[in-house]
N, C-alpha and C positions, 0 to 999 in steps of 0.2 A: 354199509353205513359208516364203518370206521374209515374206509378209504375216502368216502366223501368228506368226512370231518377233517381228516388230515389234508385232503386236497383244498378244502376251504381255508384251513389255517395257512397253507402255503400261499394261496392266492392273496390272503389278507397281509401276510408278511411282505410279499412282493409289492403290494399296493402301498404299504407304509414306507418301504424303502424308496419307492418312486416319489412319494410326497416329500420325504426328508431330503432327497437329492434336489428336488425342485426348489425347496426352501433354501437349501444350503448354497446352491450355485450363485444366486444373486448376492448373498451375504459375502461370499468369497470375492466376487467381482467388486463389490463396494470396498471391501478391505484393501484390495490391491490398488484401487484408484483414489482412495481417500488420503489427503495429505497427513503427514505426521502431526499428531495432535497432543503430545505429552507436554503441554505448555507449563512453564515454570514461572514462579514469582517469589521464590524463597529468598530470604536475606542471605542464605548460604551461597548463593550463586552470584556474588558481586565481585569476584576477583578476576574475571576474564576481561582483558583489555585488548584494544587493538582492532584494526580493520583487516578483514580477510576477503580475498577475491577468488573467483573461479579459476583463473589462470594460475594462481599460486597453488591451487590444488591439483594442477595438471589437467584441468578441464577447460576445453575450448568451447564456450557456450554458443559459438557461431556454427559449430559443426552439426549439421542436420540435413537429412535428405528431404525433409518436409518443407512445403511452401504454404504460405497463407493466402487462401482465396477468400472471397466474400462468404462463400458457403462455409468454409472451415472457421472463419471468424465468428459467424453467427452461431455455429455449433459449439464454440468453445464454452466450457463450463465456467460459471462465476466461481472464483476461488472462495471456499468457505471462510467466513470470518471466524477466527478462533473464538471459542467459548470457554469461560471459566466459571466455576461455581461462585456462589455468593461470597463476597469479600467485604471486609471492613472498609468504610469510607470516611473521609474527613470533608464535610461540606464547607470548608473554609479555604481561602487562598493562602498561598505561601510562596516565598522566594526560595527556590530549591537549590540555589547555588550561591556561594559566597563571591563568585566571579561577577564582574560588572556586566550587565546586559549589553548585548551587541547586535547591530543591525548591518546587513549587507544589502546594497541596493538592488532593485530590479532593473532589468535592461530591456528596452523595447526592441522589436525586430528592426532590421535595416529599413524595410519598407513599412514605417510606422503608421498604423491607421488608428491609433488610440484616440485621435481627435474625432473620429467618426462614431465612437461608441455612444449609445444612449445613456441616459441618466443611470448611474450605477449606485447600488446601495452602499453607503458608508456608515461608519459608526464612530461617534465621538465618546470615548470612555468617560469623559467628564460629565456627560449627560446622564449617566446612570452608575450607581454603585453596584458592583458585582461581588456578591458575598457568598455565592454558592447556592445550590438548590437541592432539595430532596427529589427522589425519583417520582415522576418523570420531569426532567428539567425542561423549561419552555424553549421552543425554537420555532422557526419558520422554515419550511422547505418548499422549494419551487423549482420548476424547470427553467433553465437559462432562457430568458425571454429576448435576449439580444443576439447579435451575430456571433457565432462561435469563432469567426475568423479575425476578430479584433482583439488587441491586447487589452487585458491580460488573459481573457478566456482562451486565446489561441495557444497558450502554454500548457493547457490541460488536455489529456487524451487517454486513450485506452492502451494498455500494455497486454499484448498477446504472447503467450509462451507455452512451452511444454514442460511438464514436471513429472518425472517418473512415468513417462509414456502417455500422460493425459493432457489434453489441450485445455488451457485455462485462460482467464482474462482477469486483470486487475485494473486499477487506475494509477496514473502517474502524472508528474508535473516536471517541466523543464526548470532546472535550477543552475545551469551553467552552460558553457559553450557547447559541450557534447554530453551533458550530464542530466540524468533524470532522477527524481526522488520518488520512492514508493515504499511500501511496507517490506520488512525483511522477509516475511513469508512468501512474498511474490518472487523473490530471487533465490531463496533457499528454504528448504522445509524445516530447518532447525534440528535435523537429526544427527548432526556432527559427521555425516557421511558425504564424501565427494559426490556420490550419486544423487544427492539431494539438491544440487544446483539446477536451476531452470535452464532451458536451452531453447534454441529456435525462437529467440525473443525479437519482437518487432513492436514499434510504437507508432500509433496513429494519432497525431495531435488534432484537436478540434473535430474529433470523430462525430458524425451525426447521421442518424438514420441508416447506417450501414450501406451507403451508396458510394459508388465510384464515379468519376475520379475523386479521391480524397483531396480536400482543399490544399493540404500541404504535403501530400504524399505520405510516405512512411519511412521510418528509420530503423535499421537493424542494429543489434547490439554488438559491441566488441568485447565487453567484460561486464561482470556482475560483482558487486561487493556488498558486504554487510558487516555488522559488529561480530566479533568473536563470541561474545556472550549469547548472541542469537544463534549463530552457527552451531555452537557446542551444546547449548542447553535449552534452546527455544525460550529464552528468557524474554518475556513480553515487555520488560522495561526497555529493551533494545531492539524492538521489532521495527527496525529501520533498514532500508535497502537503497542501493544506488545502482544505476545502469550507466555505463559509458557507451555512447553510441558512435557508430561510424558516420562519416559525412554522407550526404545523399549523392545521387548520381551526378549532380552538378558541382560536387566538392564543396557544398555549403554545410556549415554546422547547423544543428537544429535551432540554436539561439539566433543565428542570423535570420532565419526564416520566420520564427514565431515569437522570438524574445525569450526572456527567462524571468522567473519570479525571484524576488529577494529572499533573504533568510534571516530569521531572528532567533537568538538562543540566549540561555541564561536569564530569561525573563521571569517575572512573577507569573503564577497561574492565573492571575486576574486579567483575563483577556476576553474579547469578543471575536469569534472566528466566523469566517465563511468557509464552510466545508464543501469542497467541489470535487465531484466524482461521477462515475458511471455505474450505478447499481444495475444489476442485470438479472436478479432473481425477483419473481413476482412480488409486488405488483408492477415492477419495472421490467423493461425489456433490454436495457443496456444500450439503446440507440440514442439516448438523450443525456445531456449534461444536467445533473441535478445539483442543487445548492441548498445546504442547510445553514441558516444563520442563527447562531446561538452563543450564549455566554458560558463561562466556566460553571460546571455543576459541582464537582468534587474531586478530591484526590483519592486514589486507590491506596488506602493505608495498609492493606495486608501485604503490599510490596514493600521492600526496603527502598531507600532513596536510590534513584530519583523516582518519585511517585508518578505513575501514569495519571492522566487527567481525563475527565469525562465532559462531554457536552451533549445536549439533546439533539437527536437526529434519528430518523427512521430508515436510513438507507440499508439496503440488503447486500448480500454478497455480490462481488463485482466491484464494490466501492473500496475494497482494500487498497491502501496506499494513497487514497484521495487526500489532497492537500488541505490542511487547515491554514487559512490565510488571514492575517491581521492587516489592518489599514488597507482594506480592499478598495481599490480606486482605479479609474482609467488612467491615472498619471503614473508613469514609471518613476524610478529613483526611490524617493523616500516613501514608498507605499508597496503593498502587495508582498508582504513577508510571509514565507512559509514558516509556521511555528508549531506544526504537528502533522500527523497523518493517521488515517483510519487504520486501527490495529485490531481491536478485539471488543467483545461484548461480554456482559454478565449473562449467564444462561437465563432465558426467559424475559430479559429486559430489552425489548425491541425498540424502545424509544430513546435509547442513549447509545453512545459509542465512545470508546476510549482511544487515546493516543499516548505513545511514550512522551515523557518530558524531554524537551530539546535543550540539552546542556552541552558540555564539552564533547561528549561522545558523538553527538549529532554533528557538531562542527568539524570534528576530525574526519568523519565519513564524507562530509561535503567537500572538505579540502582535497581529499584523495580523488574523488570522482571528478572534481572540477579541473584538476591539474594533470591527471594521468590519462591522457587521451590515447588514441591508437598510435598517433605519431610519436608520442613521448614515452610510451610504456613498453618495456621489454616483456618477454614472455614470463619471466619470473618476477613477480611483484613482491617487494619487501613488505613485511608486516609493519603497519604503523601502530605504535603503542602510545598510550597516554597513561597518566597516573590514575588509573582506575576508570571504570565506566560510570561517569556521573553526568 
């Protein structure tokens, strides 16, 4: 009888160990594939200035044995939107910089088809006073009902990449001859480690339904850049990232083929945005371009200057890096200014999304990725500094 009891105890012990191992293995796998998530928004982290790039870290983001097939693109995970706990908000607009607001024009592709675009939603701020909203802020979200191949839709696409061994996808927009704009966490995980850079990066503009041939092909990266404050501290106020692309097989820049959006910085928060991205977590599948149209909701006051800004939008992961566009129109030039990007959410608040404020720090990053192309950039890239990340 004692033998049977001891035997039973032994069997139970083995059974419990098997259960613990079965439970523990998935947790370990998740821990190894989950992006760094110790996000910061403390006023103590406002001293890091400058732009930092993968090649400066001795990392060649183009080095990879992996190739992107349709199957691997569809299997790529939507990069998780950073989540932060409840924070204090200010539901009023503010001019966050003493510097004069500035606008850089959008540029159509060489083969400009903008005249073929159907009626596109525009918004005249004089028609409505934007004073901020309590949660949830109002918005309209819809799938792009027009051709993805006409300007300015053609500038928006999906960014596929590998980060710490896991294949991910974000959203991105063309903002220069060889330059893409996206979220900082799509180019580096904010861990302060060189190993945190993304690699094997490719951009598919006007991506639709996951079918080949792609309307405009795809572009591979030459370099990745972000703000030092994001790289070192995962400071969400500077969750902005840039990708410098190589020309395509015909030696064309991405801007020549699809055009590029303009850029606006040092503006008031008092804006109405068209948030354009490719959410790929349920109820979305990542195959269609989604657009949220909404106005300023509030500033994230728990952060120090510059305050991140919120707008209403229910896009899911995969939308990270999606462009917030003001003066959205089929006309190039004085329209279609990128003035934000999808960055993070407050935990549990699925009807709103935040963007870093676009001030001088954003302009410095844009200048760097717009001028340091593969032809003009040496392997060692100098650190661009500015008088504080603002």
